CHARMM-style PDB file with segment names, atoms N, HN, CA, C and O in Angstrom:
ATOM      1  N   MET     1     -75.073 -11.301 -72.124  1.00  0.00      PROA
ATOM      2  CA  MET     1     -76.095 -12.259 -71.791  1.00  0.00      PROA
ATOM      3  C   MET     1     -76.848 -11.840 -70.538  1.00  0.00      PROA
ATOM      4  O   MET     1     -78.071 -11.975 -70.477  1.00  0.00      PROA
ATOM      5  N   SER     2     -76.133 -11.335 -69.536  1.00  0.00      PROA
ATOM      6  HN  SER     2     -75.141 -11.226 -69.586  1.00  0.00      PROA
ATOM      7  CA  SER     2     -76.792 -10.977 -68.286  1.00  0.00      PROA
ATOM      8  C   SER     2     -77.718  -9.772 -68.474  1.00  0.00      PROA
ATOM      9  O   SER     2     -78.775  -9.701 -67.847  1.00  0.00      PROA
ATOM     10  N   LYS     3     -77.323  -8.815 -69.342  1.00  0.00      PROA
ATOM     11  HN  LYS     3     -76.465  -8.872 -69.850  1.00  0.00      PROA
ATOM     12  CA  LYS     3     -78.201  -7.672 -69.581  1.00  0.00      PROA
ATOM     13  C   LYS     3     -79.475  -8.114 -70.290  1.00  0.00      PROA
ATOM     14  O   LYS     3     -80.556  -7.598 -70.006  1.00  0.00      PROA
ATOM     15  N   LEU     4     -79.353  -9.058 -71.204  1.00  0.00      PROA
ATOM     16  HN  LEU     4     -78.475  -9.477 -71.434  1.00  0.00      PROA
ATOM     17  CA  LEU     4     -80.530  -9.571 -71.897  1.00  0.00      PROA
ATOM     18  C   LEU     4     -81.468 -10.241 -70.898  1.00  0.00      PROA
ATOM     19  O   LEU     4     -82.687 -10.090 -70.979  1.00  0.00      PROA
ATOM     20  N   LEU     5     -80.896 -10.971 -69.968  1.00  0.00      PROA
ATOM     21  HN  LEU     5     -79.906 -11.094 -69.902  1.00  0.00      PROA
ATOM     22  CA  LEU     5     -81.704 -11.620 -68.942  1.00  0.00      PROA
ATOM     23  C   LEU     5     -82.381 -10.586 -68.062  1.00  0.00      PROA
ATOM     24  O   LEU     5     -83.551 -10.737 -67.712  1.00  0.00      PROA
ATOM     25  N   MET     6     -81.653  -9.537 -67.703  1.00  0.00      PROA
ATOM     26  HN  MET     6     -80.702  -9.415 -67.988  1.00  0.00      PROA
ATOM     27  CA  MET     6     -82.229  -8.479 -66.881  1.00  0.00      PROA
ATOM     28  C   MET     6     -83.369  -7.782 -67.611  1.00  0.00      PROA
ATOM     29  O   MET     6     -84.393  -7.460 -67.008  1.00  0.00      PROA
ATOM     30  N   VAL     7     -83.196  -7.549 -68.904  1.00  0.00      PROA
ATOM     31  HN  VAL     7     -82.365  -7.810 -69.394  1.00  0.00      PROA
ATOM     32  CA  VAL     7     -84.250  -6.908 -69.691  1.00  0.00      PROA
ATOM     33  C   VAL     7     -85.485  -7.801 -69.733  1.00  0.00      PROA
ATOM     34  O   VAL     7     -86.606  -7.315 -69.586  1.00  0.00      PROA
ATOM     35  N   ALA     8     -85.291  -9.086 -69.929  1.00  0.00      PROA
ATOM     36  HN  ALA     8     -84.381  -9.481 -70.048  1.00  0.00      PROA
ATOM     37  CA  ALA     8     -86.423 -10.009 -69.979  1.00  0.00      PROA
ATOM     38  C   ALA     8     -87.148 -10.059 -68.639  1.00  0.00      PROA
ATOM     39  O   ALA     8     -88.379 -10.069 -68.600  1.00  0.00      PROA
ATOM     40  N   ILE     9     -86.401 -10.092 -67.551  1.00  0.00      PROA
ATOM     41  HN  ILE     9     -85.402 -10.084 -67.582  1.00  0.00      PROA
ATOM     42  CA  ILE     9     -87.021 -10.109 -66.227  1.00  0.00      PROA
ATOM     43  C   ILE     9     -87.743  -8.796 -65.973  1.00  0.00      PROA
ATOM     44  O   ILE     9     -88.854  -8.786 -65.444  1.00  0.00      PROA
ATOM     45  N   GLY    10     -87.115  -7.695 -66.347  1.00  0.00      PROA
ATOM     46  HN  GLY    10     -86.213  -7.704 -66.777  1.00  0.00      PROA
ATOM     47  CA  GLY    10     -87.751  -6.393 -66.186  1.00  0.00      PROA
ATOM     48  C   GLY    10     -89.033  -6.286 -66.988  1.00  0.00      PROA
ATOM     49  O   GLY    10     -90.025  -5.731 -66.515  1.00  0.00      PROA
ATOM     50  N   ALA    11     -89.015  -6.815 -68.200  1.00  0.00      PROA
ATOM     51  HN  ALA    11     -88.209  -7.265 -68.585  1.00  0.00      PROA
ATOM     52  CA  ALA    11     -90.223  -6.795 -69.026  1.00  0.00      PROA
ATOM     53  C   ALA    11     -91.334  -7.592 -68.361  1.00  0.00      PROA
ATOM     54  O   ALA    11     -92.492  -7.174 -68.364  1.00  0.00      PROA
ATOM     55  N   ALA    12     -90.985  -8.733 -67.795  1.00  0.00      PROA
ATOM     56  HN  ALA    12     -90.044  -9.072 -67.793  1.00  0.00      PROA
ATOM     57  CA  ALA    12     -91.991  -9.552 -67.120  1.00  0.00      PROA
ATOM     58  C   ALA    12     -92.544  -8.825 -65.894  1.00  0.00      PROA
ATOM     59  O   ALA    12     -93.742  -8.891 -65.618  1.00  0.00      PROA
ATOM     60  N   CYS    13     -91.677  -8.137 -65.164  1.00  0.00      PROA
ATOM     61  HN  CYS    13     -90.704  -8.084 -65.388  1.00  0.00      PROA
ATOM     62  CA  CYS    13     -92.127  -7.394 -63.983  1.00  0.00      PROA
ATOM     63  C   CYS    13     -93.025  -6.231 -64.379  1.00  0.00      PROA
ATOM     64  O   CYS    13     -94.034  -5.965 -63.727  1.00  0.00      PROA
ATOM     65  N   MET    14     -92.655  -5.545 -65.446  1.00  0.00      PROA
ATOM     66  HN  MET    14     -91.835  -5.762 -65.976  1.00  0.00      PROA
ATOM     67  CA  MET    14     -93.449  -4.413 -65.898  1.00  0.00      PROA
ATOM     68  C   MET    14     -94.829  -4.874 -66.369  1.00  0.00      PROA
ATOM     69  O   MET    14     -95.826  -4.185 -66.152  1.00  0.00      PROA
ATOM     70  N   MET    15     -94.882  -6.017 -67.000  1.00  0.00      PROA
ATOM     71  HN  MET    15     -94.073  -6.577 -67.177  1.00  0.00      PROA
ATOM     72  CA  MET    15     -96.164  -6.511 -67.495  1.00  0.00      PROA
ATOM     73  C   MET    15     -97.069  -6.894 -66.330  1.00  0.00      PROA
ATOM     74  O   MET    15     -98.284  -6.723 -66.426  1.00  0.00      PROA
ATOM     75  N   GLN    16     -96.522  -7.398 -65.250  1.00  0.00      PROA
ATOM     76  HN  GLN    16     -95.534  -7.537 -65.173  1.00  0.00      PROA
ATOM     77  CA  GLN    16     -97.337  -7.762 -64.103  1.00  0.00      PROA
ATOM     78  C   GLN    16     -97.783  -6.538 -63.328  1.00  0.00      PROA
ATOM     79  O   GLN    16     -98.855  -6.546 -62.724  1.00  0.00      PROA
ATOM     80  N   ALA    17     -96.970  -5.475 -63.335  1.00  0.00      PROA
ATOM     81  HN  ALA    17     -96.099  -5.468 -63.825  1.00  0.00      PROA
ATOM     82  CA  ALA    17     -97.281  -4.285 -62.562  1.00  0.00      PROA
ATOM     83  C   ALA    17     -98.242  -3.352 -63.289  1.00  0.00      PROA
ATOM     84  O   ALA    17     -98.691  -2.370 -62.700  1.00  0.00      PROA
ATOM     85  N   ALA    18     -98.564  -3.620 -64.524  1.00  0.00      PROA
ATOM     86  HN  ALA    18     -98.199  -4.418 -65.003  1.00  0.00      PROA
ATOM     87  CA  ALA    18     -99.436  -2.745 -65.303  1.00  0.00      PROA
ATOM     88  C   ALA    18    -100.871  -2.857 -64.797  1.00  0.00      PROA
ATOM     89  O   ALA    18    -101.311  -3.938 -64.407  1.00  0.00      PROA
ATOM     90  N   PRO    19    -101.600  -1.740 -64.804  1.00  0.00      PROA
ATOM     91  CA  PRO    19    -102.998  -1.809 -64.392  1.00  0.00      PROA
ATOM     92  C   PRO    19    -103.815  -2.667 -65.360  1.00  0.00      PROA
ATOM     93  O   PRO    19    -103.481  -2.760 -66.542  1.00  0.00      PROA
ATOM     94  N   ALA    20    -104.852  -3.275 -64.876  1.00  0.00      PROA
ATOM     95  HN  ALA    20    -105.123  -3.199 -63.916  1.00  0.00      PROA
ATOM     96  CA  ALA    20    -105.656  -4.185 -65.684  1.00  0.00      PROA
ATOM     97  C   ALA    20    -106.418  -3.446 -66.782  1.00  0.00      PROA
ATOM     98  O   ALA    20    -106.773  -4.050 -67.794  1.00  0.00      PROA
ATOM     99  N   SER    21    -106.676  -2.145 -66.600  1.00  0.00      PROA
ATOM    100  HN  SER    21    -106.388  -1.654 -65.778  1.00  0.00      PROA
ATOM    101  CA  SER    21    -107.466  -1.404 -67.579  1.00  0.00      PROA
ATOM    102  C   SER    21    -106.679  -1.114 -68.859  1.00  0.00      PROA
ATOM    103  O   SER    21    -107.288  -0.959 -69.918  1.00  0.00      PROA
ATOM    104  N   ARG    22    -105.359  -1.037 -68.797  1.00  0.00      PROA
ATOM    105  HN  ARG    22    -104.865  -1.164 -67.936  1.00  0.00      PROA
ATOM    106  CA  ARG    22    -104.547  -0.711 -69.963  1.00  0.00      PROA
ATOM    107  C   ARG    22    -103.483  -1.781 -70.148  1.00  0.00      PROA
ATOM    108  O   ARG    22    -102.527  -1.830 -69.375  1.00  0.00      PROA
ATOM    109  N   PRO    23    -103.622  -2.623 -71.135  1.00  0.00      PROA
ATOM    110  CA  PRO    23    -102.593  -3.648 -71.357  1.00  0.00      PROA
ATOM    111  C   PRO    23    -101.300  -3.016 -71.904  1.00  0.00      PROA
ATOM    112  O   PRO    23    -101.337  -2.043 -72.657  1.00  0.00      PROA
ATOM    113  N   VAL    24    -100.198  -3.578 -71.515  1.00  0.00      PROA
ATOM    114  HN  VAL    24    -100.168  -4.368 -70.903  1.00  0.00      PROA
ATOM    115  CA  VAL    24     -98.889  -3.101 -71.950  1.00  0.00      PROA
ATOM    116  C   VAL    24     -98.370  -4.046 -73.022  1.00  0.00      PROA
ATOM    117  O   VAL    24     -98.391  -5.267 -72.864  1.00  0.00      PROA
ATOM    118  N   SER    25     -97.906  -3.457 -74.112  1.00  0.00      PROA
ATOM    119  HN  SER    25     -97.889  -2.466 -74.241  1.00  0.00      PROA
ATOM    120  CA  SER    25     -97.356  -4.307 -75.168  1.00  0.00      PROA
ATOM    121  C   SER    25     -95.952  -4.748 -74.783  1.00  0.00      PROA
ATOM    122  O   SER    25     -95.309  -4.142 -73.926  1.00  0.00      PROA
ATOM    123  N   LEU    26     -95.496  -5.791 -75.415  1.00  0.00      PROA
ATOM    124  HN  LEU    26     -96.019  -6.283 -76.111  1.00  0.00      PROA
ATOM    125  CA  LEU    26     -94.159  -6.304 -75.138  1.00  0.00      PROA
ATOM    126  C   LEU    26     -93.102  -5.260 -75.480  1.00  0.00      PROA
ATOM    127  O   LEU    26     -92.104  -5.133 -74.771  1.00  0.00      PROA
ATOM    128  N   THR    27     -93.313  -4.515 -76.558  1.00  0.00      PROA
ATOM    129  HN  THR    27     -94.123  -4.618 -77.134  1.00  0.00      PROA
ATOM    130  CA  THR    27     -92.356  -3.478 -76.962  1.00  0.00      PROA
ATOM    131  C   THR    27     -92.236  -2.401 -75.894  1.00  0.00      PROA
ATOM    132  O   THR    27     -91.129  -1.973 -75.567  1.00  0.00      PROA
ATOM    133  N   GLU    28     -93.367  -1.958 -75.347  1.00  0.00      PROA
ATOM    134  HN  GLU    28     -94.267  -2.305 -75.613  1.00  0.00      PROA
ATOM    135  CA  GLU    28     -93.337  -0.946 -74.279  1.00  0.00      PROA
ATOM    136  C   GLU    28     -92.628  -1.469 -73.048  1.00  0.00      PROA
ATOM    137  O   GLU    28     -91.857  -0.748 -72.414  1.00  0.00      PROA
ATOM    138  N   ALA    29     -92.889  -2.723 -72.708  1.00  0.00      PROA
ATOM    139  HN  ALA    29     -93.516  -3.308 -73.223  1.00  0.00      PROA
ATOM    140  CA  ALA    29     -92.261  -3.310 -71.526  1.00  0.00      PROA
ATOM    141  C   ALA    29     -90.754  -3.422 -71.710  1.00  0.00      PROA
ATOM    142  O   ALA    29     -89.998  -3.157 -70.775  1.00  0.00      PROA
ATOM    143  N   ILE    30     -90.311  -3.806 -72.886  1.00  0.00      PROA
ATOM    144  HN  ILE    30     -90.926  -4.022 -73.646  1.00  0.00      PROA
ATOM    145  CA  ILE    30     -88.869  -3.928 -73.144  1.00  0.00      PROA
ATOM    146  C   ILE    30     -88.219  -2.557 -73.117  1.00  0.00      PROA
ATOM    147  O   ILE    30     -87.132  -2.400 -72.560  1.00  0.00      PROA
ATOM    148  N   ARG    31     -88.872  -1.552 -73.714  1.00  0.00      PROA
ATOM    149  HN  ARG    31     -89.755  -1.679 -74.166  1.00  0.00      PROA
ATOM    150  CA  ARG    31     -88.313  -0.188 -73.681  1.00  0.00      PROA
ATOM    151  C   ARG    31     -88.188   0.323 -72.252  1.00  0.00      PROA
ATOM    152  O   ARG    31     -87.181   0.933 -71.893  1.00  0.00      PROA
ATOM    153  N   ALA    32     -89.210   0.076 -71.438  1.00  0.00      PROA
ATOM    154  HN  ALA    32     -90.028  -0.419 -71.730  1.00  0.00      PROA
ATOM    155  CA  ALA    32     -89.155   0.501 -70.044  1.00  0.00      PROA
ATOM    156  C   ALA    32     -88.037  -0.226 -69.297  1.00  0.00      PROA
ATOM    157  O   ALA    32     -87.347   0.376 -68.474  1.00  0.00      PROA
ATOM    158  N   SER    33     -87.859  -1.497 -69.577  1.00  0.00      PROA
ATOM    159  HN  SER    33     -88.420  -1.986 -70.246  1.00  0.00      PROA
ATOM    160  CA  SER    33     -86.799  -2.267 -68.921  1.00  0.00      PROA
ATOM    161  C   SER    33     -85.421  -1.775 -69.321  1.00  0.00      PROA
ATOM    162  O   SER    33     -84.528  -1.667 -68.481  1.00  0.00      PROA
ATOM    163  N   VAL    34     -85.243  -1.474 -70.610  1.00  0.00      PROA
ATOM    164  HN  VAL    34     -85.968  -1.562 -71.293  1.00  0.00      PROA
ATOM    165  CA  VAL    34     -83.955  -0.964 -71.083  1.00  0.00      PROA
ATOM    166  C   VAL    34     -83.665   0.389 -70.447  1.00  0.00      PROA
ATOM    167  O   VAL    34     -82.531   0.654 -70.048  1.00  0.00      PROA
ATOM    168  N   ALA    35     -84.674   1.243 -70.350  1.00  0.00      PROA
ATOM    169  HN  ALA    35     -85.595   1.028 -70.674  1.00  0.00      PROA
ATOM    170  CA  ALA    35     -84.481   2.551 -69.717  1.00  0.00      PROA
ATOM    171  C   ALA    35     -84.091   2.390 -68.254  1.00  0.00      PROA
ATOM    172  O   ALA    35     -83.254   3.134 -67.742  1.00  0.00      PROA
ATOM    173  N   ARG    36     -84.697   1.422 -67.590  1.00  0.00      PROA
ATOM    174  HN  ARG    36     -85.377   0.818 -68.006  1.00  0.00      PROA
ATOM    175  CA  ARG    36     -84.371   1.204 -66.175  1.00  0.00      PROA
ATOM    176  C   ARG    36     -82.939   0.693 -66.014  1.00  0.00      PROA
ATOM    177  O   ARG    36     -82.226   1.117 -65.104  1.00  0.00      PROA
ATOM    178  N   VAL    37     -82.523  -0.206 -66.887  1.00  0.00      PROA
ATOM    179  HN  VAL    37     -83.102  -0.551 -67.625  1.00  0.00      PROA
ATOM    180  CA  VAL    37     -81.155  -0.729 -66.832  1.00  0.00      PROA
ATOM    181  C   VAL    37     -80.157   0.403 -67.069  1.00  0.00      PROA
ATOM    182  O   VAL    37     -79.131   0.473 -66.393  1.00  0.00      PROA
ATOM    183  N   LYS    38     -80.448   1.286 -68.021  1.00  0.00      PROA
ATOM    184  HN  LYS    38     -81.281   1.229 -68.570  1.00  0.00      PROA
ATOM    185  CA  LYS    38     -79.560   2.415 -68.287  1.00  0.00      PROA
ATOM    186  C   LYS    38     -79.486   3.346 -67.079  1.00  0.00      PROA
ATOM    187  O   LYS    38     -78.415   3.861 -66.760  1.00  0.00      PROA
ATOM    188  N   ALA    39     -80.611   3.566 -66.408  1.00  0.00      PROA
ATOM    189  HN  ALA    39     -81.481   3.148 -66.667  1.00  0.00      PROA
ATOM    190  CA  ALA    39     -80.619   4.414 -65.216  1.00  0.00      PROA
ATOM    191  C   ALA    39     -79.806   3.769 -64.099  1.00  0.00      PROA
ATOM    192  O   ALA    39     -79.064   4.454 -63.395  1.00  0.00      PROA
ATOM    193  N   ASP    40     -79.943   2.454 -63.933  1.00  0.00      PROA
ATOM    194  HN  ASP    40     -80.546   1.898 -64.505  1.00  0.00      PROA
ATOM    195  CA  ASP    40     -79.162   1.751 -62.912  1.00  0.00      PROA
ATOM    196  C   ASP    40     -77.667   1.820 -63.227  1.00  0.00      PROA
ATOM    197  O   ASP    40     -76.846   1.984 -62.324  1.00  0.00      PROA
ATOM    198  N   ASP    41     -77.315   1.694 -64.512  1.00  0.00      PROA
ATOM    199  HN  ASP    41     -77.981   1.560 -65.245  1.00  0.00      PROA
ATOM    200  CA  ASP    41     -75.912   1.806 -64.906  1.00  0.00      PROA
ATOM    201  C   ASP    41     -75.382   3.199 -64.601  1.00  0.00      PROA
ATOM    202  O   ASP    41     -74.249   3.348 -64.144  1.00  0.00      PROA
ATOM    203  N   ALA    42     -76.194   4.214 -64.852  1.00  0.00      PROA
ATOM    204  HN  ALA    42     -77.114   4.092 -65.224  1.00  0.00      PROA
ATOM    205  CA  ALA    42     -75.772   5.590 -64.576  1.00  0.00      PROA
ATOM    206  C   ALA    42     -75.559   5.792 -63.078  1.00  0.00      PROA
ATOM    207  O   ALA    42     -74.596   6.436 -62.662  1.00  0.00      PROA
ATOM    208  N   ARG    43     -76.462   5.240 -62.275  1.00  0.00      PROA
ATOM    209  HN  ARG    43     -77.244   4.717 -62.613  1.00  0.00      PROA
ATOM    210  CA  ARG    43     -76.296   5.359 -60.819  1.00  0.00      PROA
ATOM    211  C   ARG    43     -75.015   4.660 -60.356  1.00  0.00      PROA
ATOM    212  O   ARG    43     -74.318   5.146 -59.465  1.00  0.00      PROA
ATOM    213  N   GLY    44     -74.720   3.532 -60.961  1.00  0.00      PROA
ATOM    214  HN  GLY    44     -75.286   3.137 -61.685  1.00  0.00      PROA
ATOM    215  CA  GLY    44     -73.493   2.815 -60.622  1.00  0.00      PROA
ATOM    216  C   GLY    44     -72.252   3.611 -60.998  1.00  0.00      PROA
ATOM    217  O   GLY    44     -71.269   3.614 -60.257  1.00  0.00      PROA
ATOM    218  N   GLU    45     -72.289   4.283 -62.140  1.00  0.00      PROA
ATOM    219  HN  GLU    45     -73.087   4.280 -62.742  1.00  0.00      PROA
ATOM    220  CA  GLU    45     -71.163   5.114 -62.556  1.00  0.00      PROA
ATOM    221  C   GLU    45     -70.970   6.288 -61.597  1.00  0.00      PROA
ATOM    222  O   GLU    45     -69.837   6.635 -61.263  1.00  0.00      PROA
ATOM    223  N   VAL    46     -72.068   6.898 -61.155  1.00  0.00      PROA
ATOM    224  HN  VAL    46     -72.988   6.616 -61.427  1.00  0.00      PROA
ATOM    225  CA  VAL    46     -71.977   8.014 -60.206  1.00  0.00      PROA
ATOM    226  C   VAL    46     -71.380   7.527 -58.893  1.00  0.00      PROA
ATOM    227  O   VAL    46     -70.514   8.188 -58.319  1.00  0.00      PROA
ATOM    228  N   ALA    47     -71.834   6.386 -58.421  1.00  0.00      PROA
ATOM    229  HN  ALA    47     -72.538   5.849 -58.887  1.00  0.00      PROA
ATOM    230  CA  ALA    47     -71.305   5.839 -57.165  1.00  0.00      PROA
ATOM    231  C   ALA    47     -69.817   5.529 -57.293  1.00  0.00      PROA
ATOM    232  O   ALA    47     -69.051   5.780 -56.363  1.00  0.00      PROA
ATOM    233  N   SER    48     -69.403   4.988 -58.434  1.00  0.00      PROA
ATOM    234  HN  SER    48     -70.025   4.785 -59.190  1.00  0.00      PROA
ATOM    235  CA  SER    48     -67.990   4.679 -58.642  1.00  0.00      PROA
ATOM    236  C   SER    48     -67.143   5.944 -58.655  1.00  0.00      PROA
ATOM    237  O   SER    48     -66.057   5.974 -58.076  1.00  0.00      PROA
ATOM    238  N   SER    49     -67.633   6.979 -59.310  1.00  0.00      PROA
ATOM    239  HN  SER    49     -68.515   6.954 -59.781  1.00  0.00      PROA
ATOM    240  CA  SER    49     -66.859   8.222 -59.362  1.00  0.00      PROA
ATOM    241  C   SER    49     -66.789   8.870 -57.983  1.00  0.00      PROA
ATOM    242  O   SER    49     -65.751   9.425 -57.622  1.00  0.00      PROA
ATOM    243  N   GLN    50     -67.865   8.813 -57.208  1.00  0.00      PROA
ATOM    244  HN  GLN    50     -68.708   8.362 -57.501  1.00  0.00      PROA
ATOM    245  CA  GLN    50     -67.827   9.351 -55.848  1.00  0.00      PROA
ATOM    246  C   GLN    50     -66.840   8.577 -54.982  1.00  0.00      PROA
ATOM    247  O   GLN    50     -66.144   9.167 -54.155  1.00  0.00      PROA
ATOM    248  N   LEU    51     -66.778   7.278 -55.164  1.00  0.00      PROA
ATOM    249  HN  LEU    51     -67.344   6.799 -55.836  1.00  0.00      PROA
ATOM    250  CA  LEU    51     -65.826   6.462 -54.416  1.00  0.00      PROA
ATOM    251  C   LEU    51     -64.394   6.834 -54.770  1.00  0.00      PROA
ATOM    252  O   LEU    51     -63.538   6.928 -53.890  1.00  0.00      PROA
ATOM    253  N   ARG    52     -64.132   7.049 -56.064  1.00  0.00      PROA
ATOM    254  HN  ARG    52     -64.827   6.973 -56.778  1.00  0.00      PROA
ATOM    255  CA  ARG    52     -62.781   7.460 -56.479  1.00  0.00      PROA
ATOM    256  C   ARG    52     -62.412   8.806 -55.877  1.00  0.00      PROA
ATOM    257  O   ARG    52     -61.268   9.004 -55.470  1.00  0.00      PROA
ATOM    258  N   VAL    53     -63.362   9.740 -55.812  1.00  0.00      PROA
ATOM    259  HN  VAL    53     -64.292   9.580 -56.143  1.00  0.00      PROA
ATOM    260  CA  VAL    53     -63.087  11.049 -55.207  1.00  0.00      PROA
ATOM    261  C   VAL    53     -62.770  10.897 -53.726  1.00  0.00      PROA
ATOM    262  O   VAL    53     -61.842  11.528 -53.219  1.00  0.00      PROA
ATOM    263  N   LEU    54     -63.535  10.064 -53.035  1.00  0.00      PROA
ATOM    264  HN  LEU    54     -64.289   9.552 -53.447  1.00  0.00      PROA
ATOM    265  CA  LEU    54     -63.278   9.851 -51.612  1.00  0.00      PROA
ATOM    266  C   LEU    54     -61.940   9.170 -51.372  1.00  0.00      PROA
ATOM    267  O   LEU    54     -61.240   9.503 -50.416  1.00  0.00      PROA
ATOM    268  N   GLU    55     -61.575   8.222 -52.227  1.00  0.00      PROA
ATOM    269  HN  GLU    55     -62.143   7.951 -53.004  1.00  0.00      PROA
ATOM    270  CA  GLU    55     -60.282   7.565 -52.086  1.00  0.00      PROA
ATOM    271  C   GLU    55     -59.146   8.551 -52.337  1.00  0.00      PROA
ATOM    272  O   GLU    55     -58.124   8.508 -51.652  1.00  0.00      PROA
ATOM    273  N   ALA    56     -59.319   9.436 -53.312  1.00  0.00      PROA
ATOM    274  HN  ALA    56     -60.149   9.471 -53.869  1.00  0.00      PROA
ATOM    275  CA  ALA    56     -58.295  10.442 -53.585  1.00  0.00      PROA
ATOM    276  C   ALA    56     -58.195  11.428 -52.431  1.00  0.00      PROA
ATOM    277  O   ALA    56     -57.096  11.838 -52.060  1.00  0.00      PROA
ATOM    278  N   ALA    57     -59.331  11.813 -51.862  1.00  0.00      PROA
ATOM    279  HN  ALA    57     -60.225  11.480 -52.164  1.00  0.00      PROA
ATOM    280  CA  ALA    57     -59.328  12.748 -50.734  1.00  0.00      PROA
ATOM    281  C   ALA    57     -58.670  12.122 -49.512  1.00  0.00      PROA
ATOM    282  O   ALA    57     -58.076  12.829 -48.698  1.00  0.00      PROA
ATOM    283  N   ASN    58     -58.766  10.826 -49.379  1.00  0.00      PROA
ATOM    284  HN  ASN    58     -59.248  10.251 -50.040  1.00  0.00      PROA
ATOM    285  CA  ASN    58     -58.154  10.135 -48.256  1.00  0.00      PROA
ATOM    286  C   ASN    58     -56.626  10.184 -48.350  1.00  0.00      PROA
ATOM    287  O   ASN    58     -55.941  10.093 -47.332  1.00  0.00      PROA
ATOM    288  N   LYS    59     -56.097  10.324 -49.551  1.00  0.00      PROA
ATOM    289  HN  LYS    59     -56.653  10.398 -50.379  1.00  0.00      PROA
ATOM    290  CA  LYS    59     -54.646  10.342 -49.737  1.00  0.00      PROA
ATOM    291  C   LYS    59     -54.053  11.735 -49.539  1.00  0.00      PROA
ATOM    292  O   LYS    59     -52.844  11.872 -49.350  1.00  0.00      PROA
ATOM    293  N   TRP    60     -54.882  12.754 -49.579  1.00  0.00      PROA
ATOM    294  HN  TRP    60     -55.864  12.643 -49.732  1.00  0.00      PROA
ATOM    295  CA  TRP    60     -54.368  14.106 -49.388  1.00  0.00      PROA
ATOM    296  C   TRP    60     -53.988  14.302 -47.927  1.00  0.00      PROA
ATOM    297  O   TRP    60     -54.680  13.836 -47.021  1.00  0.00      PROA
ATOM    298  N   LYS    61     -52.902  14.985 -47.720  1.00  0.00      PROA
ATOM    299  HN  LYS    61     -52.341  15.364 -48.455  1.00  0.00      PROA
ATOM    300  CA  LYS    61     -52.454  15.244 -46.359  1.00  0.00      PROA
ATOM    301  C   LYS    61     -52.235  16.742 -46.205  1.00  0.00      PROA
ATOM    302  O   LYS    61     -51.489  17.359 -46.966  1.00  0.00      PROA
ATOM    303  N   VAL    62     -52.886  17.303 -45.225  1.00  0.00      PROA
ATOM    304  HN  VAL    62     -53.492  16.801 -44.607  1.00  0.00      PROA
ATOM    305  CA  VAL    62     -52.756  18.736 -44.976  1.00  0.00      PROA
ATOM    306  C   VAL    62     -52.219  18.902 -43.565  1.00  0.00      PROA
ATOM    307  O   VAL    62     -52.795  18.393 -42.603  1.00  0.00      PROA
ATOM    308  N   GLU    63     -51.130  19.606 -43.455  1.00  0.00      PROA
ATOM    309  HN  GLU    63     -50.662  20.019 -44.236  1.00  0.00      PROA
ATOM    310  CA  GLU    63     -50.569  19.866 -42.140  1.00  0.00      PROA
ATOM    311  C   GLU    63     -50.768  21.347 -41.821  1.00  0.00      PROA
ATOM    312  O   GLU    63     -50.398  22.226 -42.599  1.00  0.00      PROA
ATOM    313  N   LEU    64     -51.346  21.587 -40.692  1.00  0.00      PROA
ATOM    314  HN  LEU    64     -51.647  20.873 -40.060  1.00  0.00      PROA
ATOM    315  CA  LEU    64     -51.574  22.958 -40.231  1.00  0.00      PROA
ATOM    316  C   LEU    64     -50.653  23.208 -39.046  1.00  0.00      PROA
ATOM    317  O   LEU    64     -51.026  22.975 -37.896  1.00  0.00      PROA
ATOM    318  N   ARG    65     -49.468  23.675 -39.334  1.00  0.00      PROA
ATOM    319  HN  ARG    65     -49.166  23.864 -40.268  1.00  0.00      PROA
ATOM    320  CA  ARG    65     -48.510  23.986 -38.272  1.00  0.00      PROA
ATOM    321  C   ARG    65     -48.194  25.479 -38.323  1.00  0.00      PROA
ATOM    322  O   ARG    65     -47.946  26.036 -39.393  1.00  0.00      PROA
ATOM    323  N   PRO    66     -48.206  26.088 -37.206  1.00  0.00      PROA
ATOM    324  CA  PRO    66     -47.842  27.508 -37.217  1.00  0.00      PROA
ATOM    325  C   PRO    66     -46.349  27.653 -37.507  1.00  0.00      PROA
ATOM    326  O   PRO    66     -45.529  26.880 -37.012  1.00  0.00      PROA
ATOM    327  N   SER    67     -46.024  28.620 -38.288  1.00  0.00      PROA
ATOM    328  HN  SER    67     -46.690  29.249 -38.690  1.00  0.00      PROA
ATOM    329  CA  SER    67     -44.606  28.838 -38.586  1.00  0.00      PROA
ATOM    330  C   SER    67     -44.163  30.153 -37.946  1.00  0.00      PROA
ATOM    331  O   SER    67     -44.834  31.181 -38.035  1.00  0.00      PROA
ATOM    332  N   LEU    68     -43.045  30.071 -37.325  1.00  0.00      PROA
ATOM    333  HN  LEU    68     -42.500  29.236 -37.253  1.00  0.00      PROA
ATOM    334  CA  LEU    68     -42.480  31.276 -36.686  1.00  0.00      PROA
ATOM    335  C   LEU    68     -41.504  31.912 -37.679  1.00  0.00      PROA
ATOM    336  O   LEU    68     -40.525  31.291 -38.093  1.00  0.00      PROA
ATOM    337  N   GLY    69     -41.780  33.107 -38.034  1.00  0.00      PROA
ATOM    338  HN  GLY    69     -42.575  33.612 -37.698  1.00  0.00      PROA
ATOM    339  CA  GLY    69     -40.889  33.667 -39.028  1.00  0.00      PROA
ATOM    340  C   GLY    69     -40.508  35.000 -38.735  1.00  0.00      PROA
ATOM    341  OT1 GLY    69     -39.751  35.606 -39.493  1.00  0.00      PROA
TER     342      GLY     69
END
């Protein structure tokens, strides 16, 4: 339901942002909104994976001690 709402809001925003010389059809606006939502989802996935890498790196422990041998 929330994605449908986001698509509808995005379509409304795209229709308002269109230049007056070229009208945008509802289909074009919905396609643009869906593409934007997919791009935002991809950015969120990248951010989540980077966070997991940083959390894993935080758990690694490296000790640099000279050893006498």
